[in-house]
Phi, psi and omega in degrees: 000152179272155183302326184298332181301325187279350176293342179281345179287143175230169180297330180299325180292339180262009186300321184302309179288338184272325188303320181299336184266351183282146181295119187298321182294331183274330189261342186240146185254015180295154181296137180242146180293150177293148177233145180224154174247175183288348180275353180097006175271151177210156179240134179229160179277145173268142178245127181287139177262142178248145179242128179068208183279337182244147178292136179273119181298339179258015182291156178283147168248129192232161172289160182304328179275357178076004183287320180246134177226150179229141179224142180245126177246117181280152176209114181085182184238021182246024179087002180279162178170197181221134176251141186234131179248126179239126180223123179060227180256007181287168178290144177300144175249134187237154178221130179277123180270122182289152176293152176291155176302148184303324182297339182267349186242352180298126180058027182246155166271134184242132175230148177231134181214158176287142166297129189279026180224162170222137177254124181250117183278164184301324183271003179102353173292156180225155176235127176235177183208166177220142180250132175245127183229148175224155168204150181192177180203152171216196184290340181269331183175198183220161184205163174203149177221157174211132179238144172240122176252127174257138181235140182237138173241119180294171180299155182081225183254024182298144182285164174286135176223142178288132182236351181199146176218114180230151176280132173265330186204135167222122180222129173235130175233119184252125181284129185232008172261087187262342183227160178301131180098347180298322182297323179292317181293332181260014177056035178083356181272083187271356179235120171280123187241137172235119188232125176237129178234143179237142180230123177254132181224152177288138182261106182284356183275354181297131184255332181219157172075206184288160180296149174249160178231162172240136179236130178238127177248127179240126181243136180219157177229153178212129352301169184299121177063168176076015178260320189277152183299326180289350180261001185303323184286350179239016178289143175231161176306143182298141171247160179300328180292344179277351184278075182196163173281138178231139177287137175264099186293336181291336184242011176252128183199172175232146180227148169256126185248125178232153182283131176254107183295336179291322179267342185070029185220159168278134185234139180277162181270004171210164186235087181291165179291156186298328180058053185295344179302334183265353192252023177183144181266000000 
C-alpha cells in the first residue's frame, strides 16, 4: 500500500485496540463510589449539571451534596483556559490553565475537560483537576497525548495552586507499509505503535495528614519490540510471533505520591527514566 492511503486513518479508527489500555477514571464520566482514607480525607465523583434542553459546556459539575462545584471556561485552542472552584457561600477561586507546548498541538485536535473527581481533605482543603488531550495524524503517522493537572485549594480562602502533573496518555503510530508487498512482509502490521497510559488513584491506606495518591504507568509496543529508537540496534526482521502487544518494562512502573510542603508539590517515591520514545512523534 502507498503511504497516502494511511492518511485516511484517524485515531478514532484505532479506538478498539486502544480503549482497553486507557485510564478508566480519566476517560469515562460514569459515577464512581466515594473513597475515604483513615486520615479523614475522601474522594467523590463530580456530576455535571445540565441547563435547559441542552447541556451547557460551561455548566458546573458538583458534589452530590452541592457544596463544592467546579467549572471549566475555555479560552483559545491550545489547551488553555480557566478552572473555577465554588464552595459554599465563598468567592469563586480561579486558576489559569497554561497552553500546551507547541510541539504537542501542531496539527492536533485539542480538548480540555474536568477531572471527574474531587478530593476533600479533612481540614476542608480540596483537590480538583483538569485533563488536556490532543490527537492528530499526518502522512508519516498518528499521535495522541493526555495530561492530568491537579490543583489544590487550602482551607479557608486559599487560592488554587498546581500540585501535580502526570501523563495519562502518550501514543505514537508510525506508518510502515510504504511499498506494495509491505503488508505481506509485516503480517498486516502496518503501523508501529508505542503506547503509554497513566492511571492516578486515591490511596485509601493513608493514615495521617494530607491525601496520598498512587500512579501507575504502563508502556507497551506493537509489534512486540523493535519500535523504539533505543531498540534500533537490536531490531530483527518481523516474525509472526511479534505481531502482538508487548510490555516495555523499562518504562512501566508504579509510584506512591505524597505532598511535600517544602516544594508545594506531590512527589513520587521513585524517579523513573524519562522514556522520551513515547513523548514525541
